[in-house]
N, C-alpha and C positions, 0 to 999 in steps of 0.2 A: 302485673309483675311478670317479667320474662324469666323463664327458667332454662337452664342449660344442662344437658345430659352428656357426660363424657363416658365413653366405653373403652374397654381394653381390647386390643387386637393382638393375638399371639401368632397370627399367620395371615397370609394374603387373603384367604377366603373370608376371614373375619373383617378385614379392612373393607372389602367389597360389601359384606353384609351390613356393616355399620352405615354405609351410605344408603343402601336399600331400605334400612329400617328407619332412617331419619335422624340418627344421632347427630349431635352438634360437633363433637370433638373426639379424637382417637388418641389414647395413650398406647403407643406401639411398644411392644415388649417381646422378648424371647423367654423361654424357660419358665413356664407357669409353676413348675414344682419348686423353683427357687424364689417365687414371689415376683419374678420379672427381672430380666437383665437386658443389656443393650442388644438390640437386634443387629444383624449383619449389615454391612454397607449395601449389599445387593437388596436386602429386604427393605431397608429404609428408602432407598432410591425407587424401587418398584412401587412401594406404597404411595410415595409422593406423586408418582406418575399416574396412579390408578384412582386416586381420590382427590376431591376438592375440599373435603372436610379439613378442619384444623387438625394438624398432625404434630403430636408431641412425643417423640421417642424418649423412653427412659434412658438415662445415662447412669448405668450401674454395671461396673465391670465384672461383678461376680455376685453370687448369693452370699448368705451369711449376714454378718453384722455390717455396720455402717462406718467402721473405722478403716480408713484407707491409707496405704503406704504412699510414699512420694511417687513411686512408679505407677501405681494405680491412679493416682490423681492426674498424672500426665496423660494417661490413657483417656481419662474422662474429658480432659480439655481437648484432646485431639478428636474425640468422638463428637463433641459439641461443634467444633469447627467444621467437621464433615456434615453435620446436620444443617449448618448455615449454608454451606455450599449447595446442598441438595435442595434447599428451599423449604425446610420445615418451618412451622409457625412458632414452635417453642420446644423446650426440653423439660424433662422431669428429673430432679436431683434430690439428694438428701445425704448430708454428712454430719456425723456426730463426733463429740470428743469422748474419751473414756469415762468421764464423770457424768455422762448423760446430758450434757449441754450441747447446743448446736455449735458446730464448727463454723463460727461466724466468718473468720478470715477467709477460709477456702471456699465457703459458700459464696461470699461476695466476689471472689475471684472468678468463680464459674459463671455467676450472673453477668459479670463484666465481659467474660469471653463469649457469652451467648448473645449479648446485645447486637441488634435490636429484637432478638427473639424473646418471647415470653418465657418465664421460668416458674414451674410448679415445684414446691418442696413436698416430696412424697411422704409415705407413711413411716419413714425413719422418725418422723415427728412423734409417732405413737410410742417411741422408745425413750423419750426425753424424761428427765427427772422432774421438771416443772414446766407444764405446758404454757403457762401464762408468761413466764420469762422467755421461754422459747419462741413464743409468738412475736414478742418484741424483737428478738434477735433475727428472726426470719424477715420481718419487715425491714429492719435496718440493713440487711444484706441485699435487699432489692427484689425479692421474689414477688410475684403477682398473686399467688394463691398457695394455700396449704391443703393437701389431701390428708384427711385424718378420720379415724374412727373413734375419736375422743379417748384415746389411750386404752380402749377396750378391744376385744377381738372383732366386734362388728359395730357399725355406726349406730344401730338402734340401741345397743347396750351403752354406748358412750354419748347418747343424745344430750344429756345435761351438760357435759363438758363442752361438747360442740356448740351448744347454745351459749354458754359462757364465753367461748372464744369468739363467736360471731359478735357478741355484744362488745367485748373488749376491742376487737378489730375495728369496729366503727367505720366500716367502708375503707379502711386503709389497705386492706388486703382481703382477698376472697377466701373464705373458709368453705371447703368442699367436702362434705361427708362422703366416705367411701368404705366399702367392705360390708357385705351383706345387704346392700341396697337392692331392693326388688320392687316389683309393681304393687305388692301387697303392703309395703311399708313406706314407700317414697313420699306419699302425701303426709303421713303422720310425722315423718322426719322434717318435712318442710314446715309443718305447723309447730313442732317442738323446738326446732333450731333456728328458724327464720333464715336458713341458708337458701341460696338461689341457684347454686350449681351442685350437681350430684354426679357421683362416679360409680360405675357398676361394671363388673366383669360379665354379668348376664350370660354365664357360660353354660354350655351343654357339652356332653361328650359324644364324639362321633366314632362309631366302631370302625375298625380297620377294614379295608377292602381286600386285604390279603386272603387268598384262598388257602394257602398253606401256612400253618402256624406250627412252629417247633415247640411243642408242649414242654419239652425238657428245660426250656429257658425260663419257665414260670414267670412270665411277664405279660403285661397288657400293652397292646399297640394302639389303643384308642387315643384320639387327639382332642384337644380343647378347641371349641369353636363358639363364636358368638351366636346367641339365640335371638334371632331377629324378632320373633313373636314377643319375647319378653321385653325387648327394647321398645317395641311399639306399644306394649301395655304400659310401660313406665311413662312414655311420652304422652299417651292418652290420659293417664291418671293426672299428670301434671297439667295438661291442657284443661281438663275439667276443673281442677282446683283453681287455676288462674281465673276462671269465670266467676268464682265465688269469693276470691280473696282481694 
């Protein structure tokens, strides 16, 4: 069985690190504190030029909830068109309705706008009222995979729901566990859920190189970066598991 590991890159250093570590796909984001928003045009274009890995920018105009105004929806469509022009492999989206259902109509419209790029429905899925109905809605909208932690804060906590989703999906769509996925639990997640794709931020904090810090600002200037050693450990764990499964 072939396993896929997707990692998050919040900066160009992490894009390069993902290639060095051997990851298979990058979800490209900005603003880790908001859970990821759309990176700038310059960032997406530079990332595309500097990596041969599959590149999936998140299309999310802001942090907060997943209810979008008409203006925000137009921004998302334009960002998708830019990703197509730049040569990305796919995009990552997620839209909900106020009642906790998937926004089927506008999700389908974004999938159509993205074609022939692949489309992942992100962890907006973990805010739905009924994950099993939502699964069918996302499939009907044309997405190729769902990133989910099983409606829990982390994928290990939501492993049972993820397993149920994998079973219901029945190869019609990929269910990709994400959130809290690390080298010490990725194999057990594979065993529990039967998922074949996994998503991890594998993040570490890099201290600022600034020599002068204004202490009056009471802030940290550390940045998030991909931990290549952790990525390698996850890939190694999956490779060993492949030999026995």
